[in-house]
C-alpha angles and dihedrals in degrees: 000000000000112000118194131212132203117255108226127161092352093305136099113240141147122192096175116095090200123083137191118229115239116205131208099232093209092060104023088231129129111246105160142028127213130196117268091221125192141193090291093063091044090052092053090048090052092051091051091048091049091054094047094046089064091070106019092057088058094043110116115254091240090061093046091049092048090055092048093049087053090051089052091050096049092048091049092053086054097045097121092047093049093046092053091051094046091050094050093043098047104025093239120138115272087234092059091046093049096045102034119013102045099035089050091049089055093046090052090065094041094047097051092041088057095042094058088049093058104034115131127206116197128214125201133205113220110214091312087292101100145002115233126196142155125245111206115201130179108255100221135250116005125205109218120192118181134187135242100243098073098014105175093022094060096033090058091044085066101036097047098059090036095060093033088061093051097257126129123219152209105208129188121193121199116285087232095059114027104129101090091044088055091048091049090062090067089052089055090054091048092050093050100246105171116257114272098017090107120027121178120198116189124211148081127323100239090050114029096016094050091049088053093049095047099044110121093214095057105080101181134039130196113192132177117185144079126348095235090055090043092057091052091045091052092048088058096044098046100071089045092053093231124169108249138192114184123187104183140162132326139199095191126200119224104199117199121187125199092249092058126123087263101201094047091046091052095047095044091046090057087054093045092049103043109018110127089007088297089292095132121105088220096056118130097238096157111061115193115193128189106246096239091065099029097107090040090055096047090050089055102035102046098055091049089051092048091050095056108113114235117198147060105037091211092058112098090217091060115102099169119047130184128303115250098257144356091253092054090046089053090049092052092049089048089058091051090053089047090054088056091051089049089055099262124157116225102219092181141349115010098152144079110266110234113207131187133244120007093356094057093108095039122128102246128154125184118245103268128206118190126194138171094047128128116250089234094058118112094248089059095043108040127071108253097177094204141092092292128115134175121214123208133178124230133179111199137038092240092052094051092049088053093048092048093049094047093095137091089229128076113177109120145340139192125215125195120198136119088215102096097197093050092047091051094046092053096042090053090048100051114098099227139105099241131031126189120200115203092344143057133220096007100146128191105192090211094069125079117265127198143088145258132227111012092347092082149266131271136034132248133183130092114342090359090065090047090052089051096051097043141051119234117215120190113219122192117196115194119221 
């Protein structure tokens, strides 16, 4: 059985005698154990990060970038190894891990390495009286807490800009998916990342995570996860005046007008609904269809959903893997039962997928499409985070904007229309942080990413990440 250790000050060590069982979601069996770390381990990690910050913050950006490029190169050489580990740890298909999770993790390091090499700071002259410029300085130790759905992808999305900016960090991946984070520590050592720049402490949120969030020597926190946890985290950070970035839940609308590219809209909506078992905060789980093509859409969409292969994540034919845990699977199934109570019609799916052999106890749920449910019902309003979508008809542009905005979440939205003016009007009217027009999950790392309402606060990506991890001081020099 794989037994993980914390990574503190460039060394693997675990002082805790208690461990947390980590399950392979596809089999329901324990296959790894991670340290149940406490405040003591976090304190040690902070000390290591403090010591490293003294030199890393003054290291030239060219040197930082060189190390980050090396991290990316080593990670790329181990792509298959990391993809297999990510699939086993999270339940996602090997195909998804190999084509999305690990390549994006590699790109995160390469992008931010390149970004700091080409950053420009502008100076201005004020009426020949004074020269004004901005001094950008790394803020200090960052607390980085990442979720279980895209484990390495989202952990590196935080670590890469953090160390690029000259900060050091104490990171905590989810206790459900810690293996690739553990493997990444060895990559850091191979790449020559100085000791203590990145420290990874494993454990549970209420124990290790809370210790990171509440630590007085950690001035900034970047968190991706559930809205309920985000609220508690923010309550801790507010009195301490910490800098906080929260990327939380979503219940994203996928708006499809009658003048869309129909085949592309259907195919992409399948991906937006069921990729990674629907365990992506950006999934289009509320599909809003113009009434004139509502029946046509269902006739095309439902059979495609029904044909998605659910099963062995390692099989290339599999498109939907296992959910992260038994508890989460039961939650998803409870929402499906709730949909029936609310009058919903299960067009396909709706059940646990029972497999044979080693996968008999795996956490599989069939892709589920629900119709005939009010947009105000819980199933259409609350984040399910599984392979479940609700489909609703609408008639007018004004109506669908109101439907899309009738949510306490505001993370993302997709709009499908070949009418450019309409697409722009709707995109600009939706209360979210990110809108895709005639596409989904096309990400440019230069643009800001984040949500509104209960989907979070703050923006990261490109210069927005640099702004988060640094302090900007305005300096005025008189002539």
